[in-house]
C-alpha positions in Angstrom: 19.5 -26.1 -25.0 16.0 -26.4 -26.5 12.9 -24.7 -26.0 11.3 -27.3 -23.8 14.5 -27.4 -21.6 14.1 -23.7 -21.5 10.3 -24.1 -20.6 11.1 -26.6 -18.0 13.4 -24.5 -16.1 11.2 -21.5 -16.1 8.2 -24.1 -14.7 10.8 -25.3 -12.0 11.5 -21.7 -10.9 8.1 -20.5 -10.6 7.2 -24.0 -8.9 9.8 -23.3 -6.4 8.6 -19.7 -6.0 5.1 -20.6 -5.0 6.1 -23.7 -3.1 8.2 -20.9 -1.1 5.6 -18.3 -0.7 2.8 -20.8 0.6 4.8 -23.1 2.7 6.5 -20.1 4.2 3.2 -18.3 5.0 2.1 -21.5 6.6 5.4 -22.6 8.4 5.9 -19.3 9.7 2.5 -19.4 11.2 2.4 -22.5 12.5 5.6 -21.8 14.3 4.5 -18.5 15.6 1.5 -19.9 17.4 3.8 -22.4 19.4 4.6 -19.2 21.3 1.3 -17.9 21.8 0.5 -16.4 25.3 4.1 -16.0 26.1 4.7 -12.4 27.5 8.6 -12.6 26.6 11.1 -14.8 24.9 14.5 -16.2 25.8 16.9 -15.3 23.4 17.1 -19.0 22.6 14.2 -20.4 22.9 13.1 -19.5 19.5 16.0 -21.2 17.5 15.4 -24.3 20.1 11.7 -24.7 19.5 11.8 -24.4 15.4 14.9 -26.4 14.9 13.9 -29.3 17.0 10.7 -30.9 18.8 8.1 -33.2 17.8 5.2 -30.2 17.6 3.8 -29.8 14.3 3.3 -26.4 13.2 -0.7 -25.9 12.5 -1.3 -22.8 10.8 -4.3 -20.7 12.1 -7.1 -19.1 10.1 -5.7 -16.3 8.4 -3.1 -18.5 6.4 -5.7 -21.1 5.9 -8.1 -18.3 4.4 -5.1 -17.2 2.1 -5.2 -20.7 0.8 -8.6 -20.8 0.1 -8.4 -18.0 -2.1 -5.2 -19.6 -3.5 -7.1 -22.5 -4.4 -9.9 -20.1 -5.7 -7.7 -18.6 -8.1 -6.1 -21.7 -9.2 -9.7 -23.3 -10.3 -11.2 -19.4 -11.4 -8.7 -17.0 -12.1 -8.2 -13.4 -11.2 -10.7 -11.4 -9.3 -12.4 -8.3 -10.3 -15.0 -6.0 -8.7 -17.7 -8.1 -10.8 -17.0 -11.3 -9.7 -15.8 -10.3 -6.0 -19.4 -11.9 -4.5 -18.3 -15.5 -6.0 -15.2 -15.4 -4.0 -16.9 -14.4 -1.1 -19.7 -16.8 -1.4 -17.0 -19.5 -2.0 -15.1 -18.4 1.0 -18.2 -18.8 3.1 -18.7 -22.2 2.2 -15.2 -23.5 2.2 -13.3 -21.6 4.4 -16.0 -20.3 7.2 -18.2 -23.1 6.9 -15.2 -25.5 7.8 -13.6 -23.8 10.7 -10.8 -26.2 11.7 -8.3 -23.5 12.4 -8.0 -21.1 15.0 -8.1 -17.3 14.7 -11.7 -17.0 13.8 -13.2 -13.7 15.1 -16.8 -12.3 15.6 -16.6 -10.3 12.4 -16.0 -13.5 10.6 -18.8 -15.3 12.1 -21.1 -12.5 11.3 -19.8 -11.6 7.8 -20.1 -15.4 6.5 -23.2 -16.2 8.4 -24.7 -13.4 6.4 -23.8 -14.6 3.1 -24.7 -17.7 3.4 -28.0 -16.7 4.4 -28.7 -14.3 2.1 -28.8 -11.2 4.6 -27.3 -7.6 4.3 -23.6 -7.8 5.5 -22.9 -6.4 8.6 -20.6 -3.3 9.4 -17.3 -4.7 10.7 -15.6 -3.3 13.9 -12.6 -1.0 13.9 -10.2 -2.6 14.6 -11.7 -5.8 13.2 -12.2 -8.8 15.3 -11.0 -11.6 13.0 -8.7 -12.6 10.2 -6.1 -9.5 9.2 -7.4 -8.5 5.5 -3.6 -8.2 4.6 -2.3 -11.4 5.7 -4.4 -13.4 2.9 -3.6 -11.3 -0.3 -0.3 -13.0 -0.8 -1.7 -15.3 -3.5 -2.7 -12.6 -5.9 1.5 -12.1 -6.3 1.0 -15.3 -8.5 -1.5 -14.6 -11.0 -0.9 -12.5 -13.9 -1.8 -9.5 -12.8 0.6 -6.3 -12.7 1.1 -2.6 -12.4 -1.8 -1.2 -10.5 -4.2 -4.2 -11.0 -2.2 -6.1 -8.4 -2.9 -3.5 -5.4 -6.5 -3.2 -6.9 -7.3 -6.8 -6.5 -5.8 -6.9 -2.8 -8.2 -3.9 -2.0 -10.9 -5.9 -3.7 -10.3 -9.0 -1.4 -9.4 -6.9 1.9 -13.1 -5.3 0.9 -14.9 -8.8 1.2 -13.9 -8.7 4.7 -14.0 -5.0 6.4 -14.9 -1.5 4.6 -11.9 0.0 6.5 -9.6 2.0 3.9 -6.8 1.3 5.8 -7.1 -2.3 6.0 -7.3 -2.1 2.1 -4.3 -0.1 1.8 -2.3 -3.0 4.3 -3.4 -5.1 1.7 -2.1 -3.4 -1.1 1.0 -3.1 0.5 1.3 -6.6 1.5 0.3 -8.1 -1.9 2.8 -5.5 -3.4 5.8 -6.6 -1.2 5.4 -10.0 -2.2 5.2 -9.3 -5.8 8.4 -7.2 -5.6 10.0 -10.1 -3.5 9.2 -12.7 -6.2 10.6 -11.2 -8.9 13.5 -10.0 -7.2 16.7 -11.9 -7.7 17.8 -13.7 -4.3 21.5 -13.4 -5.0 21.5 -9.2 -4.9 21.0 -7.3 -2.0 17.6 -5.5 -1.8 17.4 -2.1 -2.4 15.0 -1.1 0.3 14.8 2.4 -0.7 13.3 1.4 -4.1 11.1 -1.3 -2.3 9.5 1.2 0.2 8.8 3.9 -2.8 7.0 1.1 -5.0 5.1 -0.1 -1.6 4.1 3.6 -1.0 3.2 4.3 -4.4 0.9 0.9 -4.5 -0.6 1.3 -1.0 -1.4 5.2 -1.3 -2.0 7.8 1.9 -4.0 5.6 4.1 -0.6 3.3 4.5 1.8 6.2 3.9 2.6 6.9 7.8 3.1 3.1 8.2 5.3 3.0 5.7 7.2 6.5 6.6 7.7 4.5 10.2 9.0 1.6 8.6 11.3 3.1 6.5 13.1 4.8 9.6 13.1 1.8 11.4 14.5 -0.3 8.5 17.4 2.4 7.9 18.0 2.3 12.1 18.2 -1.7 12.4 15.6 -1.6 15.2 14.8 -4.1 17.6 11.7 -6.3 17.6 10.8 -4.4 21.0 10.8 -0.8 19.1 9.1 -2.1 15.9 6.3 -3.2 18.1 6.1 0.0 20.1 6.2 2.1 16.8 4.4 0.2 14.2 1.5 -1.9 16.8 -0.4 1.1 17.6 -4.2 2.2 17.4 -3.3 5.2 15.0 -1.5 2.9 12.1 -4.7 0.5 12.5 -4.0 -2.4 10.0 -1.1 -1.0 8.5 0.8 -1.4 11.6 1.1 -5.2 11.3 1.7 -5.2 7.6 4.6 -3.0 7.8 5.9 -5.0 10.9 5.9 -8.2 8.4 7.8 -6.1 6.2 10.1 -4.9 8.7 11.1 -8.2 9.7 11.5 -9.3 6.1 13.9 -6.7 5.9 15.8 -7.0 9.0 17.1 -10.0 7.5 16.3 -10.7 3.7 18.8 -13.2 3.3 17.9 -15.8 6.4 14.1 -16.8 6.5 14.7 -18.3 9.7 16.5 -15.1 11.4 13.5 -12.8 9.5 11.0 -15.0 11.1 12.2 -15.1 14.6 12.5 -11.0 14.6 8.3 -11.3 13.8 7.7 -13.6 16.5 9.6 -11.4 18.8 8.0 -8.3 17.8 4.6 -9.5 19.4 1.3 -8.4 19.5 -0.4 -10.6 16.9 2.9 -12.5 16.2 1.2 -15.5 14.2 -0.3 -12.8 11.5 2.9 -10.6 11.4 5.3 -13.8 10.8 2.9 -15.4 8.4 3.5 -12.4 6.5 7.2 -12.3 7.0 7.4 -16.1 6.1 5.6 -15.5 2.6 7.9 -13.0 1.8 11.2 -14.6 2.7 9.6 -17.9 0.7 8.9 -15.6 -2.0 12.5 -14.2 -2.3 14.4 -17.6 -2.0 11.9 -20.3 -3.0 11.1 -23.6 -1.1 14.8 -24.4 -1.4 15.7 -21.3 1.1 13.5 -22.5 3.6 14.7 -24.4 6.8 13.9 -28.3 5.8 12.6 -28.8 9.7 9.9 -26.2 8.9 7.9 -28.1 6.0 8.8 -31.6 7.7 6.7 -30.4 10.7 4.0 -28.5 8.9 0.6 -30.1 9.1 -0.9 -30.0 5.5 2.3 -29.3 3.7 1.4 -31.7 0.7 -1.6 -30.2 0.1 0.0 -27.0 0.6 2.7 -27.8 -2.3 0.2 -29.1 -4.7 -2.2 -25.8 -4.4 1.3 -24.1 -5.1 2.1 -26.2 -7.9 -1.1 -25.6 -9.6 -0.7 -21.7 -9.6 3.1 -22.0 -10.5 1.6 -23.5 -13.6 -1.0 -21.1 -14.0 1.7 -18.2 -13.4 4.3 -19.5 -16.2 1.2 -20.2 -19.0 0.3 -16.2 -18.2 4.1 -15.4 -18.6 4.6 -17.5 -21.5 1.3 -16.3 -23.5 1.7 -12.7 -22.3 -1.9 -12.5 -20.5 
């Protein structure tokens, strides 16, 4: 096998992983929105609606913001503190100005209007009324960032949306979880204890209570109803939904369909939770591990694949140069 053959294999591998990550997040988000407003789901309803039907999957504002961040990263590279305002201005002129997705909130409007008008940024409410900052940071796992730099970049990004320290920790938790899912071998079982220890180190003390509860729920094989009662509480704040997304993934790490079903059955901000679970499942298994019907029903799938390919190419180049 020549060097070029090896390079092509590496590029195809990361292309599949990047597509899986972005398409997994968008598909799971769009699928979960089909159940908006439902107080409860019957045992077969999720399976029936996800496997068949003509209703397209249309992802919501958090995933659209994640895709906006992915596009920025593909065009401009990684984000440091000094360049964070550039990303914020970019998102104000693209993601917020477009507003073509459901899921925007009052804090999103107040923040990005202030950015565009050059005014002082308002203080966001806690809990935030708008996009969950943790749900938008998955694309950072496809950059050359490693070690403590990745969770730090996720914190910087969440800081563009809120000053809430728990939200920053939740973003660090989720970005680190996605990076671990990308790096893992889908043919080997997940070491849950090791993964959660790494997430604890990355997220720090503000997410520690949520991670401790996540660890216990995973060990107990808790059902979605218990996850909702334990994790979606005011005391855990923004770390709760992020922990719920990871728990749903760990509940069925080798079956994206079952993992996303678990996430939807948790309830609460189910589209946000499911989007995080879908990103993790897609990152672990690649696009080939996602149900074929999901991609065919996803609104804007071609655009998302093209963006994923650009990020994968950038990621592969960084790996080859050691950047």
